[in-house]
KELUMLO-425036 format. One line per 5 residues: number of its first residue (from 1); for each residue y negated, x negated, z of N, C-alpha, C. Coordinates in Angstrom, 2 decimals. Layout:
<recs>
NUM = Y,X,Z,Y,X,Z,Y,X,Z ~ ...;
</recs>
This chain:
<recs>
1 = 1.19,-0.85,0.00,0.00,0.00,0.00,-1.24,-0.89,0.00 ~ -2.14,-0.72,-1.02,-3.33,-1.56,-1.07,-4.35,-1.09,-0.03 ~ -5.45,-1.84,0.08,-6.40,-1.56,1.15,-7.04,-0.19,1.02 ~ -7.44,0.20,-0.20,-8.09,1.49,-0.41,-7.12,2.63,-0.10 ~ -5.88,2.48,-0.59,-4.88,3.51,-0.32,-4.60,3.62,1.18;
6 = -4.58,2.49,1.86,-4.35,2.50,3.31,-5.47,3.21,4.04 ~ -6.72,2.99,3.61,-7.85,3.67,4.23,-7.78,5.17,4.03 ~ -7.44,5.59,2.80,-7.30,7.02,2.51,-6.19,7.63,3.35 ~ -5.08,6.91,3.47,-3.93,7.37,4.26,-4.34,7.63,5.71 ~ -5.11,6.70,6.28,-5.52,6.85,7.68,-6.49,8.01,7.86;
11 = -7.28,8.31,6.81,-8.23,9.42,6.90,-7.53,10.76,6.73 ~ -6.64,10.83,5.76,-6.02,12.10,5.39,-4.90,12.50,6.35 ~ -4.10,11.52,6.78,-2.93,11.83,7.61,-3.31,11.72,9.08 ~ -3.16,12.78,9.86,-3.50,12.74,11.30,-2.72,11.66,12.04 ~ -3.34,11.11,13.09,-2.74,10.00,13.83,-1.36,10.33,14.39;
16 = -1.13,11.52,14.99,0.22,11.81,15.50,1.29,11.78,14.41 ~ 0.92,12.23,13.21,1.89,12.21,12.11,2.12,10.78,11.63 ~ 1.04,9.98,11.58,1.20,8.57,11.19,2.14,7.86,12.16 ~ 2.01,8.18,13.46,2.88,7.55,14.46,4.34,7.94,14.24 ~ 4.59,9.21,13.91,5.97,9.64,13.66,6.56,8.94,12.44;
21 = 5.73,8.78,11.41,6.18,8.08,10.20,6.49,6.62,10.53 ~ 5.60,6.00,11.31,5.81,4.61,11.70,7.07,4.47,12.54 ~ 7.28,5.41,13.48,8.48,5.38,14.32,9.75,5.38,13.49 ~ 9.70,6.03,12.35,10.89,6.13,11.50,11.02,4.93,10.56 ~ 9.91,4.53,9.96,9.97,3.51,8.91,10.06,2.09,9.44;
26 = 9.29,1.79,10.49,9.22,0.39,10.95,10.56,-0.13,11.45 ~ 11.31,0.60,12.28,12.62,0.07,12.70,13.56,-0.20,11.53 ~ 13.48,0.64,10.50,14.31,0.40,9.31,13.90,-0.89,8.62 ~ 12.58,-1.09,8.47,12.09,-2.31,7.83,12.48,-3.55,8.63 ~ 12.42,-3.44,9.95,12.79,-4.58,10.81,14.28,-4.90,10.66;
31 = 15.11,-3.88,10.72,16.56,-4.11,10.59,16.89,-4.68,9.22 ~ 16.27,-4.15,8.18,16.53,-4.66,6.83,16.15,-6.12,6.70 ~ 15.03,-6.50,7.33,14.59,-7.89,7.26,15.61,-8.81,7.91 ~ 16.04,-8.48,9.13,16.97,-9.36,9.83,18.37,-9.33,9.22 ~ 18.75,-8.22,8.61,20.04,-8.15,7.90,20.03,-9.02,6.65;
36 = 18.84,-9.25,6.09,18.74,-10.04,4.85,18.75,-11.54,5.09 ~ 18.60,-11.98,6.34,18.54,-13.41,6.62,19.93,-14.04,6.52 ~ 20.00,-15.28,6.05,21.31,-15.92,5.89,21.99,-16.23,7.22 ~ 21.19,-16.41,8.28,21.75,-16.71,9.60,21.55,-15.52,10.53 ~ 22.46,-15.36,11.44,22.37,-14.28,12.42,21.16,-14.51,13.33;
41 = 20.49,-13.45,13.74,19.34,-13.63,14.64,19.77,-14.14,16.01 ~ 18.81,-14.69,16.74,19.08,-15.20,18.07,19.45,-14.06,19.01 ~ 19.97,-14.42,20.17,20.32,-13.40,21.15,19.08,-12.65,21.63 ~ 17.94,-13.36,21.73,16.69,-12.69,22.12,16.33,-11.60,21.12 ~ 16.44,-11.94,19.83,16.12,-10.96,18.78,17.13,-9.82,18.79;
46 = 18.39,-10.14,18.96,19.43,-9.11,18.97,19.17,-8.07,20.06 ~ 18.70,-8.52,21.22,18.46,-7.57,22.31,17.37,-6.58,21.94 ~ 16.34,-7.05,21.21,15.27,-6.16,20.79,15.77,-5.20,19.70 ~ 16.55,-5.72,18.76,17.11,-4.87,17.70,17.99,-3.78,18.32 ~ 18.76,-4.13,19.31,19.61,-3.13,19.98,18.77,-2.06,20.67;
51 = 17.66,-2.48,21.26,16.78,-1.51,21.91,16.24,-0.52,20.89 ~ 15.82,-1.01,19.72,15.20,-0.15,18.71,16.19,0.82,18.08 ~ 17.47,0.53,18.20,18.46,1.44,17.63,18.54,2.76,18.39 ~ 18.20,2.75,19.66,18.38,3.94,20.49,17.10,4.39,21.20 ~ 15.97,3.73,20.91,14.71,4.06,21.59,13.57,4.14,20.58;
56 = 12.53,4.89,20.89,11.36,4.91,20.02,10.62,3.59,20.05 ~ 9.71,3.39,19.09,8.90,2.18,19.05,8.18,1.97,20.38 ~ 8.12,0.73,20.81,7.42,0.39,22.04,6.87,-1.02,21.92 ~ 5.68,-1.22,22.43,5.08,-2.56,22.44,5.96,-3.53,23.22 ~ 6.55,-3.03,24.31,7.51,-3.81,25.09,8.90,-3.22,24.83;
61 = 9.63,-3.75,23.86,10.91,-3.14,23.46,12.08,-3.54,24.37 ~ 11.95,-3.19,25.64,12.95,-3.51,26.65,13.08,-2.34,27.61 ~ 14.25,-2.23,28.23,14.52,-1.10,29.12,13.63,-1.09,30.36 ~ 13.10,-2.24,30.79,12.32,-2.27,32.01,11.11,-1.35,31.93 ~ 10.57,-1.17,30.72,9.35,-0.38,30.60,9.59,1.08,30.97;
66 = 10.83,1.55,30.84,11.14,2.94,31.17,11.12,3.19,32.68 ~ 11.12,2.11,33.46,11.07,2.25,34.91,9.65,2.55,35.41 ~ 8.64,2.35,34.55,7.25,2.58,34.92,6.86,3.99,34.47 ~ 6.48,4.82,35.42,6.21,6.23,35.15,4.77,6.55,35.54 ~ 3.97,6.92,34.53,2.55,7.16,34.77,2.32,8.28,35.78;
71 = 3.16,9.30,35.73,2.96,10.45,36.61,3.11,10.15,38.08 ~ 3.72,9.02,38.40,3.91,8.66,39.81,2.74,7.87,40.39 ~ 1.76,7.55,39.54,0.61,6.75,39.99,-0.43,7.66,40.63 ~ -0.85,7.33,41.83,-1.84,8.14,42.54,-3.24,7.61,42.27 ~ -4.12,8.50,41.87,-5.51,8.16,41.58,-6.41,8.84,42.60;
76 = -7.33,8.07,43.16,-8.20,8.57,44.23,-9.64,8.66,43.73 ~ -10.41,9.54,44.39,-11.83,9.70,44.10,-12.66,9.01,45.17 ~ -13.59,8.17,44.72,-14.59,7.59,45.63,-15.89,8.35,45.35 ~ -16.15,9.37,46.14,-17.29,10.24,45.88,-18.62,9.50,46.09 ~ -18.64,8.55,46.98,-19.88,7.80,47.23,-20.27,6.99,45.99;
81 = -19.29,6.35,45.35,-19.57,5.54,44.16,-19.51,6.35,42.88 ~ -18.92,7.53,42.93,-18.77,8.33,41.73,-17.76,7.75,40.77 ~ -16.75,7.05,41.31,-15.73,6.40,40.50,-14.35,6.75,41.04 ~ -13.35,6.60,40.18,-11.96,6.77,40.61,-11.28,5.41,40.68 ~ -10.24,5.34,41.53,-9.56,4.07,41.71,-8.08,4.30,42.00;
86 = -7.30,3.24,41.80,-5.92,3.19,42.27,-5.85,2.07,43.30 ~ -4.79,2.07,44.08,-4.61,1.03,45.09,-3.60,0.03,44.57 ~ -4.04,-1.22,44.45,-3.18,-2.32,43.99,-3.08,-3.35,45.11 ~ -1.89,-3.51,45.64,-1.66,-4.48,46.72,-2.64,-4.27,47.88 ~ -2.90,-3.00,48.20,-3.78,-2.69,49.31,-5.26,-2.80,49.00;
91 = -5.61,-3.04,47.72,-7.02,-3.19,47.32,-7.38,-2.11,46.30 ~ -8.64,-1.70,46.28,-9.10,-0.67,45.37,-9.43,-1.27,43.99 ~ -8.83,-0.71,42.95,-9.11,-1.11,41.58,-9.77,0.08,40.89 ~ -11.05,-0.07,40.54,-11.85,1.03,39.99,-11.78,1.07,38.46 ~ -12.10,2.26,37.92,-12.03,2.47,36.47,-13.32,3.11,35.96;
96 = -13.44,3.19,34.65,-14.65,3.70,34.02,-15.00,5.10,34.54 ~ -16.29,5.32,34.71,-16.78,6.55,35.32,-16.34,7.79,34.55 ~ -16.32,7.73,33.24,-16.03,8.93,32.45,-14.54,9.22,32.31 ~ -13.70,8.35,32.81,-12.26,8.54,32.64,-11.70,9.54,33.64 ~ -10.82,10.42,33.11,-10.10,11.34,33.96,-8.88,10.69,34.59;
101 = -8.25,11.42,35.49,-7.13,10.85,36.24,-5.94,10.52,35.34 ~ -5.66,11.36,34.35,-4.50,11.09,33.52,-4.69,9.84,32.67 ~ -5.88,9.63,32.17,-6.15,8.42,31.39,-6.01,7.18,32.26 ~ -6.46,7.28,33.50,-6.33,6.15,34.43,-4.85,5.89,34.72 ~ -4.09,6.95,34.94,-2.65,6.78,35.17,-2.00,6.07,33.99;
106 = -2.33,6.51,32.79,-1.72,5.92,31.59,-2.06,4.45,31.45 ~ -3.33,4.10,31.69,-3.73,2.70,31.56,-3.09,1.85,32.64 ~ -3.13,2.34,33.88,-2.57,1.51,34.95,-1.05,1.37,34.79 ~ -0.43,2.38,34.22,1.00,2.28,33.93,1.26,1.17,32.91 ~ 0.40,1.08,31.89,0.52,0.00,30.91,0.29,-1.35,31.57;
111 = -0.72,-1.45,32.44,-0.99,-2.71,33.14,0.21,-3.12,33.99 ~ 0.86,-2.15,34.60,2.03,-2.45,35.41,3.18,-2.98,34.56 ~ 3.33,-2.43,33.37,4.35,-2.93,32.44,4.02,-4.36,32.03 ~ 2.75,-4.60,31.73,2.34,-5.94,31.28,2.68,-7.01,32.30 ~ 2.49,-6.71,33.58,2.67,-7.72,34.61,4.00,-7.58,35.36;
116 = 4.90,-6.77,34.82,6.27,-6.73,35.33,6.88,-8.12,35.19 ~ 7.68,-8.54,36.16,8.26,-9.88,36.14,9.10,-10.11,34.90 ~ 9.57,-9.04,34.24,10.40,-9.15,33.04,9.60,-9.02,31.76 ~ 8.30,-8.88,31.86,7.47,-8.59,30.70,7.09,-9.84,29.92 ~ 7.05,-9.76,28.57,6.57,-10.88,27.75,5.05,-11.05,27.83;
121 = 4.37,-10.17,28.56,2.91,-10.26,28.70,2.51,-10.74,30.09 ~ 3.45,-11.08,30.94,3.13,-11.49,32.32,2.47,-12.87,32.32 ~ 1.39,-12.99,33.09,0.65,-14.25,33.13,1.33,-15.30,34.00 ~ 1.81,-14.92,35.16,2.31,-15.88,36.14,3.83,-15.84,36.24 ~ 4.40,-16.99,36.58,5.84,-17.10,36.84,6.03,-17.90,38.12;
126 = 7.28,-18.14,38.47,7.55,-18.98,39.63,7.09,-20.40,39.45 ~ 7.00,-20.86,38.20,6.58,-22.23,37.91,5.12,-22.30,37.49 ~ 4.61,-21.25,36.87,3.23,-21.22,36.38,2.46,-20.29,37.32 ~ 1.76,-20.88,38.27,1.19,-20.13,39.38,-0.33,-20.27,39.43 ~ -0.94,-19.36,40.17,-2.36,-19.51,40.53,-2.39,-20.01,41.96;
131 = -2.90,-21.21,42.14,-2.79,-21.87,43.44,-4.05,-21.70,44.28 ~ -3.88,-21.86,45.57,-4.98,-21.74,46.53,-6.13,-22.67,46.15 ~ -7.35,-22.09,46.07,-8.54,-22.89,45.81,-8.90,-23.05,44.35 ~ -8.07,-22.57,43.44,-8.39,-22.69,42.02,-9.53,-21.74,41.65 ~ -10.17,-22.06,40.54,-11.25,-21.24,39.99,-10.68,-20.43,38.83;
136 = -10.84,-19.12,38.90,-10.38,-18.26,37.81,-11.53,-17.97,36.86 ~ -11.32,-18.29,35.58,-12.22,-17.87,34.52,-11.44,-16.85,33.69 ~ -11.77,-15.58,33.85,-11.02,-14.48,33.26,-11.82,-13.93,32.08 ~ -11.38,-14.23,30.88,-12.11,-13.81,29.67,-11.40,-12.60,29.08 ~ -12.13,-11.48,29.05,-11.53,-10.21,28.70,-10.97,-9.56,29.94;
141 = -11.82,-9.48,30.97,-11.36,-9.03,32.29,-11.01,-7.55,32.31 ~ -11.72,-6.73,31.50,-11.54,-5.28,31.51,-11.68,-4.74,32.92 ~ -10.63,-4.08,33.44,-10.72,-3.49,34.79,-10.54,-4.52,35.89 ~ -10.05,-5.72,35.54,-9.97,-6.81,36.52,-8.70,-6.84,37.34 ~ -7.61,-6.24,36.85,-6.38,-6.18,37.66,-5.81,-7.56,37.94;
146 = -5.86,-8.47,36.95,-5.32,-9.80,37.20,-6.16,-10.55,38.22 ~ -7.47,-10.51,38.05,-8.36,-11.19,39.01,-8.17,-10.64,40.42 ~ -7.98,-9.33,40.54,-7.78,-8.73,41.85,-6.49,-9.23,42.49 ~ -5.49,-9.51,41.67,-4.21,-9.96,42.21,-4.27,-11.37,42.79 ~ -5.30,-12.15,42.42,-5.41,-13.54,42.92,-6.70,-13.78,43.69;
151 = -7.48,-12.72,43.93,-8.83,-12.90,44.47,-8.84,-13.62,45.81 ~ -7.84,-13.41,46.63,-7.86,-14.03,47.96,-7.48,-15.50,47.91 ~ -6.82,-15.93,46.84,-6.47,-17.36,46.70,-7.54,-18.15,45.96 ~ -8.38,-17.46,45.20,-9.38,-18.13,44.37,-10.56,-18.61,45.20 ~ -11.07,-19.80,44.85,-12.31,-20.27,45.49,-13.52,-19.66,44.80;
156 = -13.37,-19.34,43.51,-14.45,-18.71,42.74,-13.83,-18.00,41.55 ~ -14.47,-16.92,41.12,-14.00,-16.15,39.97,-15.17,-15.84,39.06 ~ -14.99,-16.08,37.77,-15.96,-15.69,36.75,-15.27,-14.70,35.82 ~ -15.81,-13.49,35.75,-15.23,-12.44,34.92,-16.13,-12.22,33.70 ~ -15.58,-12.47,32.51,-16.29,-12.17,31.28,-15.77,-10.84,30.73;
161 = -16.68,-9.90,30.53,-16.29,-8.62,29.95,-17.44,-8.08,29.10 ~ -17.15,-7.85,27.80,-18.20,-7.44,26.86,-18.49,-5.94,26.91 ~ -17.54,-5.14,27.37,-17.72,-3.69,27.41,-18.57,-3.31,28.61 ~ -19.77,-2.78,28.37,-20.71,-2.46,29.45,-20.15,-1.43,30.43 ~ -19.28,-0.55,29.93,-18.73,0.48,30.81,-17.84,-0.08,31.91;
166 = -17.36,-1.31,31.74,-16.51,-1.90,32.77,-17.32,-2.58,33.88 ~ -18.60,-2.81,33.66,-19.37,-3.60,34.63,-19.50,-2.88,35.96 ~ -19.80,-1.58,35.94,-19.93,-0.83,37.20,-18.62,-0.81,37.98 ~ -17.48,-0.46,37.36,-16.24,-0.50,38.14,-15.85,-1.90,38.60 ~ -16.15,-2.93,37.80,-15.86,-4.29,38.25,-16.67,-4.65,39.49;
171 = -17.93,-4.27,39.50,-18.76,-4.54,40.68,-18.20,-3.82,41.90 ~ -17.71,-2.58,41.70,-17.14,-1.83,42.81,-15.85,-2.47,43.31 ~ -15.00,-2.89,42.39,-13.72,-3.50,42.77,-13.93,-4.78,43.57 ~ -14.85,-5.61,43.12,-15.00,-6.94,43.73,-16.15,-7.02,44.73 ~ -16.67,-5.87,45.15,-17.73,-5.85,46.15,-17.34,-6.58,47.44;
176 = -16.09,-6.45,47.94,-15.74,-7.18,49.16,-15.76,-8.70,49.00 ~ -15.73,-9.19,47.76,-15.70,-10.63,47.50,-16.87,-11.06,46.62 ~ -17.97,-10.32,46.68,-19.08,-10.54,45.75,-19.70,-11.92,45.88 ~ -19.53,-12.58,47.04,-20.09,-13.92,47.20,-19.44,-14.95,46.30 ~ -18.20,-14.69,45.89,-17.52,-15.68,45.06,-17.12,-15.15,43.68;
181 = -17.57,-13.94,43.34,-17.22,-13.35,42.05,-18.48,-13.15,41.21 ~ -18.46,-13.70,40.01,-19.56,-13.56,39.05,-19.07,-12.74,37.86 ~ -19.83,-11.71,37.50,-19.47,-10.84,36.38,-20.47,-11.07,35.26 ~ -19.97,-11.40,34.07,-20.83,-11.75,32.94,-20.53,-10.79,31.80 ~ -21.54,-10.00,31.42,-21.38,-8.99,30.37,-21.76,-9.59,29.01;
186 = -20.79,-10.25,28.38,-21.02,-10.87,27.09,-19.69,-11.09,26.38 ~ -19.76,-11.23,25.05,-18.60,-11.68,24.29,-18.49,-13.20,24.46 ~ -17.27,-13.70,24.48,-17.04,-15.14,24.52,-16.47,-15.54,23.16 ~ -17.18,-16.45,22.48,-16.85,-16.72,21.09,-17.11,-18.19,20.76 ~ -17.38,-18.45,19.47,-17.65,-19.82,19.03,-19.13,-20.06,18.76;
191 = -19.98,-19.11,19.18,-21.43,-19.27,19.08,-22.05,-18.79,20.39 ~ -23.28,-19.23,20.62,-24.05,-18.74,21.75,-25.33,-18.11,21.22 ~ -25.50,-16.80,21.47,-26.72,-16.09,21.11,-26.92,-14.96,22.11 ~ -27.66,-13.93,21.73,-28.01,-12.90,22.71,-26.83,-11.99,23.08 ~ -25.74,-12.01,22.33,-24.57,-11.18,22.69,-23.30,-12.00,22.89;
196 = -23.34,-13.30,22.62,-22.16,-14.16,22.70,-22.46,-15.41,23.50 ~ -21.39,-15.99,24.02,-21.53,-17.31,24.63,-20.28,-18.12,24.34 ~ -20.47,-19.42,24.18,-19.34,-20.34,24.11,-19.02,-20.78,25.54 ~ -17.74,-20.88,25.84,-17.38,-21.37,27.17,-17.92,-22.77,27.41 ~ -17.99,-23.58,26.37,-18.53,-24.93,26.51,-19.98,-24.91,26.97;
201 = -20.73,-23.86,26.62,-22.13,-23.75,27.02,-22.29,-23.11,28.38 ~ -21.24,-22.48,28.87,-21.35,-21.74,30.13,-20.73,-22.48,31.30 ~ -19.59,-23.10,31.06,-18.80,-23.68,32.14,-18.96,-25.19,32.18 ~ -19.43,-25.71,33.29,-19.54,-27.17,33.47,-18.20,-27.74,33.91 ~ -18.08,-29.04,33.79,-16.86,-29.69,34.29,-16.73,-29.46,35.79;
206 = -15.55,-29.18,36.24,-15.29,-28.92,37.64,-14.33,-29.98,38.18 ~ -14.54,-30.36,39.42,-13.59,-31.29,40.04,-12.38,-30.52,40.55 ~ -12.53,-29.20,40.68,-11.43,-28.37,41.13,-10.68,-27.82,39.92 ~ -9.49,-27.31,40.16,-8.70,-26.78,39.07,-9.23,-25.46,38.55 ~ -9.23,-25.32,37.24,-9.62,-24.07,36.60,-8.37,-23.41,36.03;
211 = -8.29,-22.11,36.22,-7.26,-21.29,35.59,-7.98,-20.40,34.59 ~ -7.71,-20.62,33.30,-8.39,-19.90,32.23,-7.45,-18.85,31.65 ~ -7.76,-17.58,31.89,-6.96,-16.47,31.37,-7.72,-15.82,30.22 ~ -7.06,-15.69,29.05,-7.73,-15.24,27.84,-6.97,-14.07,27.21 ~ -7.63,-12.93,27.13,-7.09,-11.76,26.42,-8.27,-11.01,25.83;
216 = -8.59,-11.32,24.58,-9.81,-10.80,23.97,-9.53,-10.05,22.67 ~ -8.42,-9.34,22.65,-8.12,-8.36,21.59,-8.20,-8.92,20.18 ~ -7.70,-10.13,19.99,-7.64,-10.70,18.65,-8.73,-11.70,18.33 ~ -9.69,-11.89,19.24,-10.77,-12.86,19.01,-10.47,-14.20,19.69 ~ -9.22,-14.43,20.04,-8.85,-15.65,20.77,-9.17,-16.92,19.99;
221 = -8.96,-16.91,18.68,-9.17,-18.14,17.90,-10.64,-18.56,17.92 ~ -11.56,-17.61,17.86,-12.98,-17.95,17.93,-13.34,-18.49,19.31 ~ -12.75,-17.91,20.34,-12.98,-18.41,21.69,-12.52,-19.85,21.82 ~ -11.32,-20.15,21.30,-10.78,-21.51,21.36,-11.73,-22.48,20.67 ~ -12.30,-22.07,19.56,-13.24,-22.95,18.84,-14.51,-23.19,19.65;
226 = -14.79,-22.31,20.59,-15.99,-22.45,21.40,-15.76,-23.11,22.75 ~ -14.57,-23.62,22.99,-14.33,-24.32,24.26,-13.59,-25.64,24.04 ~ -13.96,-26.34,22.98,-13.31,-27.60,22.66,-13.54,-28.66,23.73 ~ -14.76,-28.67,24.30,-15.04,-29.67,25.34,-14.19,-29.41,26.58 ~ -14.11,-28.15,26.99,-13.31,-27.82,28.16,-11.86,-28.21,27.95;
231 = -11.31,-27.86,26.80,-9.90,-28.16,26.54,-9.64,-29.65,26.50 ~ -10.59,-30.43,26.02,-10.37,-31.87,25.88,-10.69,-32.64,27.16 ~ -11.67,-32.16,27.95,-12.17,-32.96,29.07,-11.78,-32.43,30.45 ~ -11.61,-31.12,30.60,-11.39,-30.56,31.93,-9.99,-30.85,32.44 ~ -9.91,-31.43,33.63,-8.64,-31.64,34.32,-8.87,-31.48,35.82;
236 = -7.97,-30.80,36.52,-6.82,-30.06,36.00,-7.24,-28.73,35.38 ~ -6.40,-28.23,34.49,-6.70,-26.99,33.77,-5.40,-26.27,33.42 ~ -5.37,-24.99,33.72,-4.27,-24.13,33.30,-4.83,-23.08,32.34 ~ -4.05,-22.74,31.34,-4.47,-21.74,30.35,-3.35,-20.74,30.14 ~ -3.69,-19.46,30.25,-2.78,-18.38,29.86,-3.50,-17.60,28.77;
241 = -3.02,-17.71,27.53,-3.71,-17.11,26.40,-2.77,-16.19,25.63 ~ -3.23,-14.99,25.33,-2.42,-14.02,24.60,-2.25,-14.45,23.15 ~ -1.05,-14.25,22.62,-0.73,-14.69,21.26,-0.16,-13.58,20.40 ~ -0.23,-12.34,20.84,0.44,-11.26,20.12,-0.48,-10.47,19.20 ~ -1.79,-10.70,19.27,-2.70,-9.88,18.48,-2.62,-10.17,16.99;
246 = -2.39,-11.45,16.64,-2.36,-11.84,15.22,-1.11,-12.66,14.92 ~ -0.73,-12.63,13.65,0.56,-13.17,13.21,0.74,-14.65,13.56 ~ -0.28,-15.46,13.35,-0.12,-16.91,13.48,-0.70,-17.49,14.76 ~ -1.11,-16.64,15.69,-1.79,-17.15,16.89,-0.92,-18.10,17.71 ~ 0.35,-17.77,17.89,1.19,-18.62,18.73,1.29,-20.04,18.16;
251 = 1.53,-20.13,16.87,1.66,-21.46,16.25,0.33,-22.22,16.32 ~ -0.77,-21.56,15.97,-2.07,-22.24,15.95,-2.52,-22.68,17.34 ~ -2.36,-21.81,18.34,-2.81,-22.16,19.69,-1.91,-23.23,20.30 ~ -0.63,-23.18,20.00,0.28,-24.21,20.51,-0.13,-25.58,19.99 ~ -0.50,-25.64,18.72,-0.92,-26.90,18.12,-2.19,-27.44,18.78;
256 = -3.19,-26.57,18.95,-4.46,-26.98,19.55,-4.24,-27.48,20.98 ~ -3.46,-26.75,21.75,-3.24,-27.14,23.15,-2.46,-28.45,23.25 ~ -1.45,-28.62,22.40,-0.68,-29.86,22.42,-1.57,-31.05,22.05 ~ -2.46,-30.86,21.08,-3.37,-31.93,20.67,-4.32,-32.33,21.79 ~ -4.55,-31.42,22.73,-5.45,-31.71,23.84,-4.70,-32.11,25.12;
261 = -3.42,-32.44,24.98,-2.67,-33.00,26.10,-2.03,-32.02,27.04 ~ -1.90,-30.77,26.64,-1.28,-29.77,27.49,0.23,-29.75,27.31 ~ 0.92,-29.44,28.39,2.32,-29.07,28.31,2.37,-27.56,28.19 ~ 3.03,-27.06,27.15,2.98,-25.63,26.87,4.37,-25.00,26.94 ~ 4.38,-23.71,27.24,5.59,-22.91,27.16,5.15,-21.49,26.80;
266 = 6.05,-20.74,26.19,5.72,-19.36,25.85,6.42,-18.41,26.80 ~ 5.90,-17.21,26.88,6.49,-16.20,27.74,7.86,-15.80,27.21 ~ 8.69,-15.28,28.10,10.03,-14.86,27.72,9.98,-13.54,26.97 ~ 10.82,-13.42,25.94,10.91,-12.15,25.22,9.84,-12.00,24.16 ~ 9.80,-10.80,23.57,8.90,-10.53,22.44,8.16,-9.22,22.65;
271 = 7.03,-9.12,21.95,6.29,-7.88,21.86,6.33,-7.37,20.42 ~ 6.27,-6.07,20.27,6.21,-5.45,18.95,4.84,-4.78,18.85 ~ 3.86,-5.54,18.40,2.48,-5.08,18.41,2.18,-4.35,17.11 ~ 2.66,-3.11,17.03,2.55,-2.35,15.78,1.15,-1.80,15.56 ~ 0.23,-2.02,16.51,-1.16,-1.63,16.29,-1.86,-2.56,15.29;
276 = -1.30,-3.72,15.04,-1.85,-4.64,14.05,-1.49,-4.14,12.66 ~ -2.49,-3.69,11.91,-2.23,-3.14,10.57,-1.73,-4.21,9.61 ~ -1.91,-5.48,9.97,-1.44,-6.58,9.11,-0.09,-7.12,9.55 ~ 0.58,-6.44,10.44,1.87,-6.90,10.92,2.88,-7.00,9.79 ~ 3.64,-8.08,9.78,4.66,-8.28,8.76,5.80,-9.09,9.38;
281 = 6.86,-9.28,8.61,8.01,-10.06,9.09,7.53,-11.44,9.53 ~ 8.12,-11.94,10.62,9.31,-11.49,11.35,9.05,-10.43,12.43 ~ 7.87,-9.79,12.46,7.55,-8.63,13.27,7.37,-8.91,14.76 ~ 8.30,-9.61,15.39,8.22,-9.82,16.84,7.36,-11.03,17.17 ~ 6.53,-10.89,18.21,5.61,-11.96,18.59,5.73,-12.26,20.08;
286 = 5.54,-13.53,20.42,5.47,-13.92,21.83,4.20,-13.34,22.45 ~ 4.29,-12.94,23.70,3.15,-12.33,24.35,2.04,-13.30,24.67 ~ 2.39,-14.50,25.15,1.35,-15.46,25.50,1.92,-16.85,25.63 ~ 0.99,-17.81,25.63,1.31,-19.21,25.90,0.78,-19.55,27.29 ~ 1.58,-20.28,28.05,1.14,-20.84,29.33,1.02,-22.35,29.14;
291 = -0.11,-22.91,29.51,-0.34,-24.34,29.28,-0.93,-24.99,30.52 ~ -0.53,-26.24,30.77,-0.98,-26.98,31.96,-1.38,-28.39,31.55 ~ -2.53,-28.83,32.07,-2.92,-30.24,31.94,-3.38,-30.71,33.31 ~ -2.69,-31.72,33.84,-2.98,-32.20,35.19,-4.01,-33.33,35.16;
</recs>
């Protein structure tokens, strides 16, 4: 389907129907691709193919995701702040003012899947940790669930979030720790202007360890181009960067990090990010790279 035809298709065919068509066609295309290969797929790939034979399309094509149930999530009203929140590890995590309870349940359910110990999107492992006294630079903070999970261990936190609607709930969430949490409402990219900043222009060299978490919805490559000094000079430095938004991100980011002296590993398992209209074989993508330079 060419670009014009694809645009017409998205306009004419309602989204629920497009999803049903995708649910039917994509698993067939995936199976046909792997059946056509001269060598049998790896055991990791086989497990995902087996999942797709008996389950609908899922970004996390594993049984663990079915254990997370949005309806079981309790959402509370903070009438003083005019915001709703959920309780995460005994702490209040606030959400956008205009969001209803069901939307909050659905999002927090997705966040719970992402950070499940079995998830290919999980940032931390038993070996890749956020240690006491480290500085968190969270780019693409959104609601701030990851930062909240490490806030008591962090010596300082910088939250970059370009969506203005997240700023009020972020301030509410991190109010108990406002002395050490900085919230920056800007895009992080490869230029610095009135709406963007390069990390190289914002973050000075630190004698303490920095933990850099990056999830910017497909703009990761531009961010990497804007933090060349940090990647080359900052030590110690840990990086957790998402690699599932675009086809070649894992390979490209692995190369850049290795060239800058990092030891890298990828998350376990695969994601099926069918929201990418340019998705093509081999279809499955690693969720993120974890990198360390001491």
